[in-house]
N, CA and C atoms of all chains as a GROMACS GRO file, in nm:
protein
  615
    1MET      N    1   0.067  -0.117   0.000
    1MET     CA    2   0.007  -0.028   0.015
    1MET      C    3   0.097   0.128   0.032
    2THR      N    4   0.197   0.099   0.058
    2THR     CA    5   0.275   0.230   0.056
    2THR      C    6   0.335   0.300  -0.097
    3GLU      N    7   0.335   0.170  -0.145
    3GLU     CA    8   0.370   0.238  -0.309
    3GLU      C    9   0.327   0.258  -0.367
    4GLN      N   10   0.176   0.295  -0.315
    4GLN     CA   11   0.047   0.344  -0.400
    4GLN      C   12   0.049   0.526  -0.461
    5PRO      N   13   0.070   0.521  -0.546
    5PRO     CA   14   0.118   0.670  -0.587
    5PRO      C   15  -0.003   0.798  -0.563
    6PRO      N   16  -0.030   0.858  -0.491
    6PRO     CA   17  -0.160   0.942  -0.446
    6PRO      C   18  -0.289   0.928  -0.519
    7ASN      N   19  -0.263   0.966  -0.699
    7ASN     CA   20  -0.336   0.965  -0.786
    7ASN      C   21  -0.451   0.866  -0.788
    8GLN      N   22  -0.357   0.737  -0.737
    8GLN     CA   23  -0.472   0.592  -0.727
    8GLN      C   24  -0.590   0.611  -0.583
    9ILE      N   25  -0.485   0.690  -0.507
    9ILE     CA   26  -0.577   0.715  -0.384
    9ILE      C   27  -0.686   0.795  -0.389
   10ARG      N   28  -0.665   0.868  -0.519
   10ARG     CA   29  -0.773   0.990  -0.485
   10ARG      C   30  -0.898   0.922  -0.649
   11ASP      N   31  -0.826   0.836  -0.711
   11ASP     CA   32  -0.947   0.720  -0.774
   11ASP      C   33  -1.019   0.663  -0.686
   12ALA      N   34  -0.944   0.618  -0.576
   12ALA     CA   35  -1.025   0.529  -0.518
   12ALA      C   36  -1.144   0.596  -0.388
   13ILE      N   37  -1.095   0.736  -0.403
   13ILE     CA   38  -1.202   0.821  -0.311
   13ILE      C   39  -1.318   0.888  -0.390
   14ALA      N   40  -1.266   0.900  -0.580
   14ALA     CA   41  -1.356   0.972  -0.598
   14ALA      C   42  -1.494   0.824  -0.656
   15GLN      N   43  -1.401   0.723  -0.661
   15GLN     CA   44  -1.477   0.579  -0.662
   15GLN      C   45  -1.589   0.539  -0.606
   16ALA      N   46  -1.530   0.585  -0.488
   16ALA     CA   47  -1.628   0.526  -0.325
   16ALA      C   48  -1.753   0.622  -0.332
   17ILE      N   49  -1.693   0.784  -0.427
   17ILE     CA   50  -1.845   0.857  -0.346
   17ILE      C   51  -1.894   0.855  -0.503
   18GLY      N   52  -1.881   0.784  -0.610
   18GLY     CA   53  -1.966   0.772  -0.697
   18GLY      C   54  -2.055   0.644  -0.658
   19GLU      N   55  -2.009   0.550  -0.603
   19GLU     CA   56  -2.066   0.453  -0.547
   19GLU      C   57  -2.144   0.428  -0.482
   20ASN      N   58  -2.160   0.537  -0.397
   20ASN     CA   59  -2.199   0.497  -0.230
   20ASN      C   60  -2.335   0.651  -0.232
   21PRO      N   61  -2.419   0.627  -0.255
   21PRO     CA   62  -2.569   0.770  -0.270
   21PRO      C   63  -2.512   0.843  -0.153
   22VAL      N   64  -2.494   0.800  -0.013
   22VAL     CA   65  -2.506   0.879   0.091
   22VAL      C   66  -2.308   0.818   0.125
   23ILE      N   67  -2.269   0.910   0.173
   23ILE     CA   68  -2.092   0.884   0.218
   23ILE      C   69  -2.033   0.964   0.310
   24LEU      N   70  -1.995   0.932   0.437
   24LEU     CA   71  -1.931   1.046   0.518
   24LEU      C   72  -1.793   1.019   0.500
   25PHE      N   73  -1.680   1.123   0.512
   25PHE     CA   74  -1.535   1.084   0.569
   25PHE      C   75  -1.510   1.150   0.679
   26MET      N   76  -1.465   1.054   0.721
   26MET     CA   77  -1.456   1.101   0.912
   26MET      C   78  -1.372   1.078   0.969
   27LYS      N   79  -1.326   1.110   1.079
   27LYS     CA   80  -1.232   1.117   1.152
   27LYS      C   81  -1.270   0.982   1.290
   28GLY      N   82  -1.218   0.815   1.254
   28GLY     CA   83  -1.272   0.734   1.342
   28GLY      C   84  -1.368   0.667   1.255
   29THR      N   85  -1.468   0.578   1.320
   29THR     CA   86  -1.552   0.508   1.256
   29THR      C   87  -1.689   0.554   1.304
   30PRO      N   88  -1.790   0.499   1.268
   30PRO     CA   89  -1.948   0.573   1.339
   30PRO      C   90  -1.967   0.501   1.470
   31GLU      N   91  -1.922   0.404   1.492
   31GLU     CA   92  -1.895   0.353   1.604
   31GLU      C   93  -1.819   0.386   1.718
   32GLN      N   94  -1.693   0.451   1.664
   32GLN     CA   95  -1.631   0.539   1.735
   32GLN      C   96  -1.574   0.629   1.688
   33PRO      N   97  -1.648   0.728   1.682
   33PRO     CA   98  -1.575   0.834   1.602
   33PRO      C   99  -1.493   0.920   1.694
   34ALA      N  100  -1.392   1.023   1.617
   34ALA     CA  101  -1.256   1.043   1.720
   34ALA      C  102  -1.207   1.189   1.703
   35CYS      N  103  -1.343   1.229   1.677
   35CYS     CA  104  -1.311   1.394   1.634
   35CYS      C  105  -1.502   1.421   1.698
   36GLY      N  106  -1.525   1.528   1.762
   36GLY     CA  107  -1.644   1.592   1.794
   36GLY      C  108  -1.705   1.585   1.712
   37PHE      N  109  -1.677   1.674   1.581
   37PHE     CA  110  -1.754   1.719   1.455
   37PHE      C  111  -1.772   1.556   1.372
   38SER      N  112  -1.691   1.534   1.382
   38SER     CA  113  -1.756   1.393   1.310
   38SER      C  114  -1.860   1.292   1.388
   39ALA      N  115  -1.853   1.300   1.515
   39ALA     CA  116  -1.921   1.242   1.623
   39ALA      C  117  -2.109   1.306   1.590
   40ARG      N  118  -2.078   1.430   1.583
   40ARG     CA  119  -2.200   1.484   1.552
   40ARG      C  120  -2.262   1.477   1.427
   41THR      N  121  -2.178   1.505   1.307
   41THR     CA  122  -2.230   1.433   1.220
   41THR      C  123  -2.273   1.304   1.124
   42VAL      N  124  -2.242   1.229   1.203
   42VAL     CA  125  -2.255   1.082   1.243
   42VAL      C  126  -2.403   1.049   1.302
   43ALA      N  127  -2.410   1.156   1.442
   43ALA     CA  128  -2.544   1.148   1.484
   43ALA      C  129  -2.642   1.148   1.416
   44ALA      N  130  -2.607   1.258   1.362
   44ALA     CA  131  -2.716   1.363   1.266
   44ALA      C  132  -2.797   1.273   1.180
   45LEU      N  133  -2.697   1.220   1.076
   45LEU     CA  134  -2.744   1.124   0.989
   45LEU      C  135  -2.807   0.974   1.030
   46GLN      N  136  -2.754   0.938   1.183
   46GLN     CA  137  -2.803   0.825   1.231
   46GLN      C  138  -2.952   0.835   1.295
   47SER      N  139  -2.973   0.973   1.307
   47SER     CA  140  -3.102   1.041   1.369
   47SER      C  141  -3.209   1.016   1.279
   48LEU      N  142  -3.171   1.055   1.117
   48LEU     CA  143  -3.292   1.028   1.058
   48LEU      C  144  -3.304   0.896   1.004
   49GLY      N  145  -3.196   0.837   1.023
   49GLY     CA  146  -3.190   0.652   1.005
   49GLY      C  147  -3.169   0.631   0.878
   50ALA      N  148  -3.105   0.718   0.793
   50ALA     CA  149  -3.064   0.706   0.673
   50ALA      C  150  -2.899   0.657   0.653
   51PRO      N  151  -2.939   0.559   0.557
   51PRO     CA  152  -2.813   0.444   0.543
   51PRO      C  153  -2.689   0.547   0.464
   52PHE      N  154  -2.593   0.504   0.496
   52PHE     CA  155  -2.454   0.561   0.500
   52PHE      C  156  -2.334   0.497   0.471
   53ALA      N  157  -2.256   0.493   0.377
   53ALA     CA  158  -2.141   0.447   0.412
   53ALA      C  159  -2.010   0.522   0.454
   54ALA      N  160  -1.882   0.493   0.554
   54ALA     CA  161  -1.824   0.598   0.636
   54ALA      C  162  -1.676   0.563   0.556
   55VAL      N  163  -1.612   0.670   0.556
   55VAL     CA  164  -1.462   0.595   0.549
   55VAL      C  165  -1.397   0.682   0.674
   56ASP      N  166  -1.346   0.634   0.720
   56ASP     CA  167  -1.209   0.672   0.871
   56ASP      C  168  -1.123   0.728   0.743
   57ILE      N  169  -1.074   0.836   0.753
   57ILE     CA  170  -0.933   0.922   0.674
   57ILE      C  171  -0.809   0.934   0.756
   58LEU      N  172  -0.841   0.855   0.876
   58LEU     CA  173  -0.736   0.853   0.994
   58LEU      C  174  -0.589   0.761   0.959
   59PRO      N  175  -0.673   0.636   0.884
   59PRO     CA  176  -0.506   0.544   0.885
   59PRO      C  177  -0.428   0.560   0.779
   60ASP      N  178  -0.441   0.659   0.709
   60ASP     CA  179  -0.367   0.689   0.603
   60ASP      C  180  -0.345   0.850   0.592
   61PRO      N  181  -0.242   0.964   0.613
   61PRO     CA  182  -0.274   1.075   0.600
   61PRO      C  183  -0.279   1.142   0.432
   62ARG      N  184  -0.236   1.086   0.358
   62ARG     CA  185  -0.264   1.113   0.212
   62ARG      C  186  -0.428   1.083   0.174
   63ILE      N  187  -0.508   1.017   0.274
   63ILE     CA  188  -0.656   1.007   0.248
   63ILE      C  189  -0.726   1.115   0.252
   64ARG      N  190  -0.689   1.204   0.357
   64ARG     CA  191  -0.728   1.347   0.382
   64ARG      C  192  -0.694   1.482   0.298
   65GLN      N  193  -0.542   1.425   0.244
   65GLN     CA  194  -0.463   1.514   0.158
   65GLN      C  195  -0.556   1.523   0.018
   66GLU      N  196  -0.568   1.376  -0.044
   66GLU     CA  197  -0.637   1.350  -0.180
   66GLU      C  198  -0.788   1.333  -0.185
   67LEU      N  199  -0.870   1.347  -0.079
   67LEU     CA  200  -0.993   1.402  -0.060
   67LEU      C  201  -1.006   1.532  -0.048
   68SER      N  202  -0.932   1.637   0.005
   68SER     CA  203  -0.927   1.769   0.029
   68SER      C  204  -0.920   1.848  -0.110
   69ALA      N  205  -0.808   1.793  -0.179
   69ALA     CA  206  -0.730   1.835  -0.319
   69ALA      C  207  -0.896   1.836  -0.403
   70LEU      N  208  -0.960   1.667  -0.415
   70LEU     CA  209  -1.064   1.661  -0.485
   70LEU      C  210  -1.192   1.730  -0.456
   71SER      N  211  -1.205   1.760  -0.326
   71SER     CA  212  -1.336   1.848  -0.307
   71SER      C  213  -1.354   1.983  -0.281
   72GLN      N  214  -1.200   2.006  -0.302
   72GLN     CA  215  -1.125   2.150  -0.215
   72GLN      C  216  -1.261   2.243  -0.134
   73TRP      N  217  -1.223   2.141  -0.021
   73TRP     CA  218  -1.319   2.162   0.103
   73TRP      C  219  -1.167   2.105   0.215
   74PRO      N  220  -1.112   2.163   0.259
   74PRO     CA  221  -0.994   2.158   0.368
   74PRO      C  222  -1.015   2.053   0.503
   75THR      N  223  -1.151   2.065   0.546
   75THR     CA  224  -1.191   1.990   0.693
   75THR      C  225  -1.234   1.862   0.679
   76ILE      N  226  -1.239   1.789   0.789
   76ILE     CA  227  -1.286   1.686   0.814
   76ILE      C  228  -1.402   1.681   0.924
   77PRO      N  229  -1.510   1.662   0.896
   77PRO     CA  230  -1.568   1.518   0.820
   77PRO      C  231  -1.628   1.650   0.691
   78GLN      N  232  -1.634   1.493   0.572
   78GLN     CA  233  -1.721   1.594   0.469
   78GLN      C  234  -1.835   1.468   0.423
   79LEU      N  235  -1.974   1.508   0.413
   79LEU     CA  236  -2.069   1.412   0.362
   79LEU      C  237  -2.098   1.416   0.198
   80PHE      N  238  -2.090   1.363   0.141
   80PHE     CA  239  -2.162   1.367   0.014
   80PHE      C  240  -2.266   1.290   0.005
   81VAL      N  241  -2.348   1.342  -0.105
   81VAL     CA  242  -2.490   1.264  -0.158
   81VAL      C  243  -2.489   1.288  -0.269
   82ASN      N  244  -2.522   1.155  -0.348
   82ASN     CA  245  -2.502   1.146  -0.507
   82ASN      C  246  -2.397   1.219  -0.526
   83GLY      N  247  -2.234   1.193  -0.516
   83GLY     CA  248  -2.155   1.222  -0.558
   83GLY      C  249  -2.128   1.397  -0.540
   84GLU      N  250  -2.232   1.464  -0.485
   84GLU     CA  251  -2.225   1.621  -0.470
   84GLU      C  252  -2.184   1.670  -0.288
   85LEU      N  253  -2.030   1.718  -0.276
   85LEU     CA  254  -2.053   1.752  -0.172
   85LEU      C  255  -2.135   1.834  -0.094
   86VAL      N  256  -2.200   1.812   0.011
   86VAL     CA  257  -2.323   1.858   0.072
   86VAL      C  258  -2.252   1.928   0.180
   87GLY      N  259  -2.151   1.933   0.259
   87GLY     CA  260  -2.110   2.004   0.344
   87GLY      C  261  -2.029   1.948   0.489
   88GLY      N  262  -1.959   2.016   0.533
   88GLY     CA  263  -1.881   1.961   0.676
   88GLY      C  264  -1.987   1.962   0.802
   89ALA      N  265  -1.909   1.961   0.930
   89ALA     CA  266  -2.035   1.927   1.034
   89ALA      C  267  -2.098   2.067   1.068
   90ASP      N  268  -2.048   2.171   1.028
   90ASP     CA  269  -2.151   2.317   1.015
   90ASP      C  270  -2.276   2.294   0.940
   91ILE      N  271  -2.266   2.291   0.792
   91ILE     CA  272  -2.388   2.293   0.728
   91ILE      C  273  -2.476   2.201   0.772
   92VAL      N  274  -2.414   2.034   0.826
   92VAL     CA  275  -2.466   1.911   0.797
   92VAL      C  276  -2.580   1.958   0.927
   93ALA      N  277  -2.517   2.035   1.019
   93ALA     CA  278  -2.614   2.014   1.151
   93ALA      C  279  -2.720   2.150   1.140
   94GLU      N  280  -2.691   2.269   1.039
   94GLU     CA  281  -2.763   2.351   1.006
   94GLU      C  282  -2.869   2.325   0.908
   95MET      N  283  -2.869   2.187   0.817
   95MET     CA  284  -2.937   2.120   0.786
   95MET      C  285  -3.032   2.028   0.845
   96TYR      N  286  -2.952   1.986   0.923
   96TYR     CA  287  -3.026   1.878   1.020
   96TYR      C  288  -3.179   1.954   1.085
   97GLU      N  289  -3.106   2.054   1.139
   97GLU     CA  290  -3.208   2.157   1.205
   97GLU      C  291  -3.304   2.208   1.139
   98SER      N  292  -3.267   2.222   0.996
   98SER     CA  293  -3.419   2.307   0.920
   98SER      C  294  -3.520   2.193   0.828
   99GLY      N  295  -3.458   2.084   0.870
   99GLY     CA  296  -3.555   2.009   0.742
   99GLY      C  297  -3.464   1.930   0.634
  100GLU      N  298  -3.369   2.012   0.619
  100GLU     CA  299  -3.335   2.026   0.473
  100GLU      C  300  -3.245   1.884   0.452
  101LEU      N  301  -3.149   1.824   0.537
  101LEU     CA  302  -3.087   1.693   0.555
  101LEU      C  303  -3.193   1.614   0.500
  102ALA      N  304  -3.298   1.586   0.587
  102ALA     CA  305  -3.391   1.504   0.573
  102ALA      C  306  -3.462   1.480   0.424
  103GLU      N  307  -3.464   1.604   0.343
  103GLU     CA  308  -3.502   1.667   0.212
  103GLU      C  309  -3.373   1.594   0.124
  104THR      N  310  -3.271   1.632   0.200
  104THR     CA  311  -3.154   1.603   0.072
  104THR      C  312  -3.109   1.460   0.056
  105LEU      N  313  -3.155   1.406   0.169
  105LEU     CA  314  -3.139   1.226   0.204
  105LEU      C  315  -3.280   1.137   0.121
  106GLY      N  316  -3.374   1.208   0.116
  106GLY     CA  317  -3.496   1.175   0.093
  106GLY      C  318  -3.557   1.047   0.225
  107VAL      N  319  -3.515   1.140   0.306
  107VAL     CA  320  -3.616   1.070   0.432
  107VAL      C  321  -3.703   1.129   0.514
  108GLU      N  322  -3.773   1.074   0.618
  108GLU     CA  323  -3.859   1.176   0.633
  108GLU      C  324  -3.792   1.219   0.776
  109PRO      N  325  -3.826   1.368   0.792
  109PRO     CA  326  -3.737   1.470   0.947
  109PRO      C  327  -3.754   1.365   1.026
  110SER      N  328  -3.650   1.396   1.136
  110SER     CA  329  -3.641   1.375   1.248
  110SER      C  330  -3.701   1.430   1.346
  111GLU      N  331  -3.819   1.426   1.460
  111GLU     CA  332  -3.847   1.528   1.562
  111GLU      C  333  -3.754   1.504   1.673
  112ALA      N  334  -3.682   1.418   1.696
  112ALA     CA  335  -3.578   1.372   1.839
  112ALA      C  336  -3.456   1.463   1.789
  113PRO      N  337  -3.398   1.508   1.880
  113PRO     CA  338  -3.257   1.589   1.877
  113PRO      C  339  -3.159   1.454   1.829
  114PRO      N  340  -3.067   1.481   1.766
  114PRO     CA  341  -2.987   1.346   1.708
  114PRO      C  342  -2.906   1.299   1.848
  115VAL      N  343  -2.935   1.150   1.783
  115VAL     CA  344  -2.892   1.041   1.901
  115VAL      C  345  -2.731   1.004   1.928
  116GLU      N  346  -2.678   0.975   1.985
  116GLU     CA  347  -2.500   0.932   1.974
  116GLU      C  348  -2.522   0.782   1.967
  117GLU      N  349  -2.652   0.732   2.007
  117GLU     CA  350  -2.606   0.547   1.985
  117GLU      C  351  -2.594   0.499   1.847
  118PRO      N  352  -2.508   0.444   1.805
  118PRO     CA  353  -2.485   0.386   1.724
  118PRO      C  354  -2.614   0.328   1.649
  119VAL      N  355  -2.606   0.309   1.498
  119VAL     CA  356  -2.715   0.219   1.451
  119VAL      C  357  -2.706   0.137   1.351
  120VAL      N  358  -2.726  -0.001   1.345
  120VAL     CA  359  -2.640  -0.108   1.244
  120VAL      C  360  -2.708  -0.052   1.135
  121GLY      N  361  -2.586  -0.117   1.062
  121GLY     CA  362  -2.604  -0.098   0.899
  121GLY      C  363  -2.488   0.024   0.865
  122ALA      N  364  -2.434   0.116   0.999
  122ALA     CA  365  -2.357   0.178   0.920
  122ALA      C  366  -2.242   0.171   0.925
  123ARG      N  367  -2.158   0.074   0.853
  123ARG     CA  368  -2.013   0.019   0.900
  123ARG      C  369  -1.954   0.092   0.836
  124PRO      N  370  -1.822   0.115   0.885
  124PRO     CA  371  -1.695   0.168   0.840
  124PRO      C  372  -1.646   0.100   0.684
  125MET      N  373  -1.649   0.188   0.602
  125MET     CA  374  -1.555   0.112   0.530
  125MET      C  375  -1.417   0.161   0.506
  126GLY      N  376  -1.309   0.098   0.488
  126GLY     CA  377  -1.182   0.109   0.480
  126GLY      C  378  -1.126   0.158   0.315
  127ILE      N  379  -1.132   0.299   0.294
  127ILE     CA  380  -1.036   0.318   0.184
  127ILE      C  381  -0.923   0.254   0.133
  128GLU      N  382  -0.828   0.260   0.249
  128GLU     CA  383  -0.703   0.207   0.249
  128GLU      C  384  -0.728  -0.020   0.203
  129ASN      N  385  -0.826  -0.064   0.256
  129ASN     CA  386  -0.826  -0.195   0.214
  129ASN      C  387  -0.870  -0.205   0.037
  130ARG      N  388  -0.921  -0.102   0.006
  130ARG     CA  389  -0.910  -0.104  -0.146
  130ARG      C  390  -0.779  -0.049  -0.259
  131LEU      N  391  -0.710  -0.080  -0.193
  131LEU     CA  392  -0.585   0.000  -0.226
  131LEU      C  393  -0.463  -0.111  -0.257
  132SER      N  394  -0.512  -0.247  -0.202
  132SER     CA  395  -0.408  -0.332  -0.184
  132SER      C  396  -0.343  -0.370  -0.330
  133MET      N  397   0.060   3.184   1.734
  133MET     CA  398  -0.065   3.136   1.749
  133MET      C  399  -0.152   3.206   1.713
  134PRO      N  400  -0.256   3.219   1.613
  134PRO     CA  401  -0.310   3.312   1.540
  134PRO      C  402  -0.457   3.351   1.706
  135THR      N  403  -0.471   3.466   1.730
  135THR     CA  404  -0.609   3.460   1.808
  135THR      C  405  -0.752   3.426   1.730
  136ALA      N  406  -0.864   3.526   1.843
  136ALA     CA  407  -0.994   3.540   1.752
  136ALA      C  408  -0.957   3.671   1.651
  137ASP      N  409  -0.878   3.766   1.731
  137ASP     CA  410  -0.916   3.919   1.660
  137ASP      C  411  -0.832   3.857   1.522
  138ASP      N  412  -0.717   3.800   1.535
  138ASP     CA  413  -0.657   3.742   1.396
  138ASP      C  414  -0.721   3.691   1.281
  139VAL      N  415  -0.827   3.621   1.360
  139VAL     CA  416  -0.876   3.500   1.234
  139VAL      C  417  -1.007   3.609   1.160
  140LYS      N  418  -1.084   3.724   1.296
  140LYS     CA  419  -1.176   3.815   1.297
  140LYS      C  420  -1.120   3.868   1.151
  141ALA      N  421  -0.972   3.977   1.161
  141ALA     CA  422  -0.915   4.042   1.064
  141ALA      C  423  -0.906   3.987   0.932
  142ARG      N  424  -0.839   3.814   0.943
  142ARG     CA  425  -0.832   3.770   0.796
  142ARG      C  426  -0.950   3.720   0.725
  143ILE      N  427  -1.032   3.699   0.803
  143ILE     CA  428  -1.198   3.695   0.750
  143ILE      C  429  -1.233   3.844   0.678
  144GLU      N  430  -1.167   3.926   0.763
  144GLU     CA  431  -1.289   4.069   0.716
  144GLU      C  432  -1.169   4.085   0.577
  145ALA      N  433  -1.076   4.089   0.594
  145ALA     CA  434  -0.970   4.152   0.511
  145ALA      C  435  -1.051   4.065   0.334
  146ASN      N  436  -1.048   3.923   0.395
  146ASN     CA  437  -1.068   3.857   0.278
  146ASN      C  438  -1.191   3.823   0.178
  147ILE      N  439  -1.286   3.853   0.274
  147ILE     CA  440  -1.415   3.911   0.203
  147ILE      C  441  -1.439   4.031   0.237
  148PRO      N  442  -1.457   4.072   0.137
  148PRO     CA  443  -1.486   4.286   0.156
  148PRO      C  444  -1.654   4.310   0.177
  149GLY      N  445  -1.630   4.364   0.261
  149GLY     CA  446  -1.775   4.392   0.331
  149GLY      C  447  -1.831   4.327   0.428
  150ALA      N  448  -1.723   4.202   0.478
  150ALA     CA  449  -1.785   4.120   0.574
  150ALA      C  450  -1.776   4.175   0.693
  151THR      N  451  -1.874   4.104   0.745
  151THR     CA  452  -1.843   4.139   0.929
  151THR      C  453  -1.797   3.982   1.012
  152ALA      N  454  -1.723   3.943   1.127
  152ALA     CA  455  -1.711   3.842   1.178
  152ALA      C  456  -1.712   3.853   1.279
  153ASP      N  457  -1.747   3.769   1.380
  153ASP     CA  458  -1.753   3.777   1.515
  153ASP      C  459  -1.722   3.624   1.571
  154VAL      N  460  -1.593   3.694   1.577
  154VAL     CA  461  -1.495   3.545   1.598
  154VAL      C  462  -1.486   3.532   1.753
  155GLN      N  463  -1.478   3.370   1.829
  155GLN     CA  464  -1.473   3.323   1.949
  155GLN      C  465  -1.363   3.237   1.962
  156SER      N  466  -1.291   3.219   2.066
  156SER     CA  467  -1.189   3.125   2.054
  156SER      C  468  -1.164   3.091   2.206
  157PRO      N  469  -1.197   2.982   2.242
  157PRO     CA  470  -1.153   2.943   2.431
  157PRO      C  471  -1.012   2.900   2.408
  158ASP      N  472  -0.929   2.900   2.327
  158ASP     CA  473  -0.790   2.826   2.367
  158ASP      C  474  -0.678   2.851   2.205
  159ASN      N  475  -0.754   2.946   2.115
  159ASN     CA  476  -0.698   2.965   2.014
  159ASN      C  477  -0.626   2.884   1.901
  160VAL      N  478  -0.649   2.795   1.944
  160VAL     CA  479  -0.685   2.662   1.855
  160VAL      C  480  -0.818   2.606   1.763
  161HIS      N  481  -0.912   2.642   1.826
  161HIS     CA  482  -1.072   2.603   1.814
  161HIS      C  483  -1.142   2.732   1.786
  162PHE      N  484  -1.170   2.734   1.695
  162PHE     CA  485  -1.229   2.888   1.614
  162PHE      C  486  -1.377   2.866   1.601
  163SER      N  487  -1.486   2.965   1.678
  163SER     CA  488  -1.587   2.944   1.583
  163SER      C  489  -1.622   3.053   1.545
  164ALA      N  490  -1.671   3.109   1.420
  164ALA     CA  491  -1.732   3.199   1.373
  164ALA      C  492  -1.830   3.255   1.304
  165ARG      N  493  -1.905   3.348   1.337
  165ARG     CA  494  -2.047   3.403   1.265
  165ARG      C  495  -2.010   3.548   1.164
  166VAL      N  496  -2.054   3.461   1.009
  166VAL     CA  497  -1.949   3.565   0.923
  166VAL      C  498  -2.129   3.620   0.835
  167VAL      N  499  -2.104   3.769   0.819
  167VAL     CA  500  -2.229   3.842   0.789
  167VAL      C  501  -2.159   3.896   0.672
  168ALA      N  502  -2.237   3.902   0.549
  168ALA     CA  503  -2.152   3.909   0.392
  168ALA      C  504  -2.239   3.928   0.292
  169GLU      N  505  -2.231   4.048   0.209
  169GLU     CA  506  -2.353   4.074   0.139
  169GLU      C  507  -2.262   4.012   0.006
  170ALA      N  508  -2.128   3.930  -0.008
  170ALA     CA  509  -2.066   3.880  -0.101
  170ALA      C  510  -2.126   3.692  -0.081
  171PHE      N  511  -2.180   3.685   0.011
  171PHE     CA  512  -2.243   3.547   0.046
  171PHE      C  513  -2.401   3.561  -0.032
  172ALA      N  514  -2.440   3.648  -0.109
  172ALA     CA  515  -2.575   3.638  -0.133
  172ALA      C  516  -2.570   3.556  -0.268
  173GLY      N  517  -2.682   3.494  -0.317
  173GLY     CA  518  -2.682   3.381  -0.446
  173GLY      C  519  -2.569   3.271  -0.434
  174LEU      N  520  -2.487   3.282  -0.314
  174LEU     CA  521  -2.384   3.139  -0.328
  174LEU      C  522  -2.453   3.040  -0.204
  175SER      N  523  -2.428   2.934  -0.250
  175SER     CA  524  -2.477   2.802  -0.170
  175SER      C  525  -2.396   2.794  -0.050
  176ARG      N  526  -2.448   2.748   0.036
  176ARG     CA  527  -2.363   2.716   0.160
  176ARG      C  528  -2.241   2.649   0.176
  177ILE      N  529  -2.208   2.606   0.050
  177ILE     CA  530  -2.103   2.531   0.027
  177ILE      C  531  -2.005   2.640  -0.004
  178GLN      N  532  -2.014   2.703  -0.110
  178GLN     CA  533  -1.982   2.839  -0.169
  178GLN      C  534  -1.912   2.914  -0.091
  179GLN      N  535  -2.039   2.982   0.040
  179GLN     CA  536  -2.048   3.073   0.134
  179GLN      C  537  -1.896   2.996   0.210
  180HIS      N  538  -1.934   2.900   0.261
  180HIS     CA  539  -1.818   2.860   0.369
  180HIS      C  540  -1.656   2.849   0.269
  181ARG      N  541  -1.649   2.822   0.162
  181ARG     CA  542  -1.511   2.804   0.078
  181ARG      C  543  -1.458   2.934   0.074
  182LEU      N  544  -1.534   3.024   0.059
  182LEU     CA  545  -1.497   3.225   0.082
  182LEU      C  546  -1.449   3.208   0.180
  183VAL      N  547  -1.515   3.190   0.346
  183VAL     CA  548  -1.395   3.221   0.410
  183VAL      C  549  -1.320   3.099   0.438
  184TYR      N  550  -1.308   3.010   0.401
  184TYR     CA  551  -1.178   2.895   0.427
  184TYR      C  552  -1.072   2.965   0.337
  185ALA      N  553  -1.102   3.042   0.226
  185ALA     CA  554  -1.016   3.082   0.182
  185ALA      C  555  -0.918   3.176   0.203
  186ALA      N  556  -0.931   3.211   0.310
  186ALA     CA  557  -0.836   3.348   0.411
  186ALA      C  558  -0.752   3.286   0.466
  187PHE      N  559  -0.800   3.096   0.451
  187PHE     CA  560  -0.670   3.031   0.593
  187PHE      C  561  -0.596   2.904   0.462
  188GLU      N  562  -0.589   2.960   0.362
  188GLU     CA  563  -0.518   2.857   0.280
  188GLU      C  564  -0.400   2.762   0.364
  189GLY      N  565  -0.424   2.670   0.356
  189GLY     CA  566  -0.364   2.527   0.479
  189GLY      C  567  -0.340   2.589   0.592
  190GLU      N  568  -0.374   2.661   0.644
  190GLU     CA  569  -0.389   2.663   0.808
  190GLU      C  570  -0.516   2.561   0.851
  191LEU      N  571  -0.613   2.534   0.806
  191LEU     CA  572  -0.722   2.452   0.851
  191LEU      C  573  -0.678   2.362   0.918
  192GLY      N  574  -0.684   2.281   0.994
  192GLY     CA  575  -0.663   2.124   1.029
  192GLY      C  576  -0.471   2.141   1.070
  193GLY      N  577  -0.451   2.265   1.065
  193GLY     CA  578  -0.280   2.295   1.102
  193GLY      C  579  -0.311   2.367   1.245
  194GLU      N  580  -0.238   2.494   1.212
  194GLU     CA  581  -0.246   2.615   1.326
  194GLU      C  582  -0.402   2.602   1.384
  195ILE      N  583  -0.495   2.644   1.321
  195ILE     CA  584  -0.610   2.650   1.345
  195ILE      C  585  -0.673   2.505   1.335
  196HIS      N  586  -0.718   2.481   1.422
  196HIS     CA  587  -0.776   2.343   1.461
  196HIS      C  588  -0.844   2.272   1.383
  197ALA      N  589  -0.973   2.387   1.416
  197ALA     CA  590  -1.121   2.370   1.389
  197ALA      C  591  -1.198   2.509   1.373
  198LEU      N  592  -1.258   2.513   1.291
  198LEU     CA  593  -1.300   2.672   1.225
  198LEU      C  594  -1.469   2.621   1.230
  199GLN      N  595  -1.557   2.638   1.341
  199GLN     CA  596  -1.654   2.633   1.330
  199GLN      C  597  -1.752   2.781   1.283
  200LEU      N  598  -1.842   2.694   1.182
  200LEU     CA  599  -1.858   2.852   1.062
  200LEU      C  600  -2.037   2.834   1.056
  201LYS      N  601  -2.094   2.974   1.055
  201LYS     CA  602  -2.191   3.020   1.069
  201LYS      C  603  -2.194   3.158   0.943
  202THR      N  604  -2.233   3.123   0.846
  202THR     CA  605  -2.242   3.266   0.724
  202THR      C  606  -2.391   3.307   0.700
  203GLU      N  607  -2.389   3.430   0.681
  203GLU     CA  608  -2.494   3.464   0.663
  203GLU      C  609  -2.494   3.591   0.561
  204THR      N  610  -2.590   3.652   0.496
  204THR     CA  611  -2.603   3.785   0.443
  204THR      C  612  -2.683   3.873   0.516
  205PRO      N  613  -2.644   3.987   0.480
  205PRO     CA  614  -2.681   4.095   0.578
  205PRO      C  615  -2.845   4.115   0.588
   0.00000   0.00000   0.00000
């Protein structure tokens, strides 16, 4: 994996974004977020019951570099829906509260505040595992 | 290490007409509310990108986090 040139990482990221209608790039996993901003974003998605793919960017610093180069967005987390960057933690939180997130995801708005409990079905996906 | 005032000045210098209200408990994590006419007609993503552009390469580094809320006047 260490011999992978960066553009292959970028291709793998682009492919993951293309293959998953809802995909979250985050620090840690939905079960164990490694950053409060990632945790908040996961909680918003989970409280809407929307299935999503998740990629932990921490195992290899190049994932973050290439993701930010691709998305032109400097921070983590990053939520993509249907191939488009929706936003980071702040935008997702704003959209959650206004009901726009549910609309974007095509689910019913949740009346409860975001919950911290993990939801079955949100499995982490390791980009690094796809690069061997 | 940048202070909240530094971050406010950077944002206001980079976005003409912008007013930024910036808080930081530790000069590493920042929270900013930015009001600018320049945001009119832009998506939230584009509005945040305008602000991020003032901090080329520093977000995630010296500035660990910049919590952002953007509005038009």
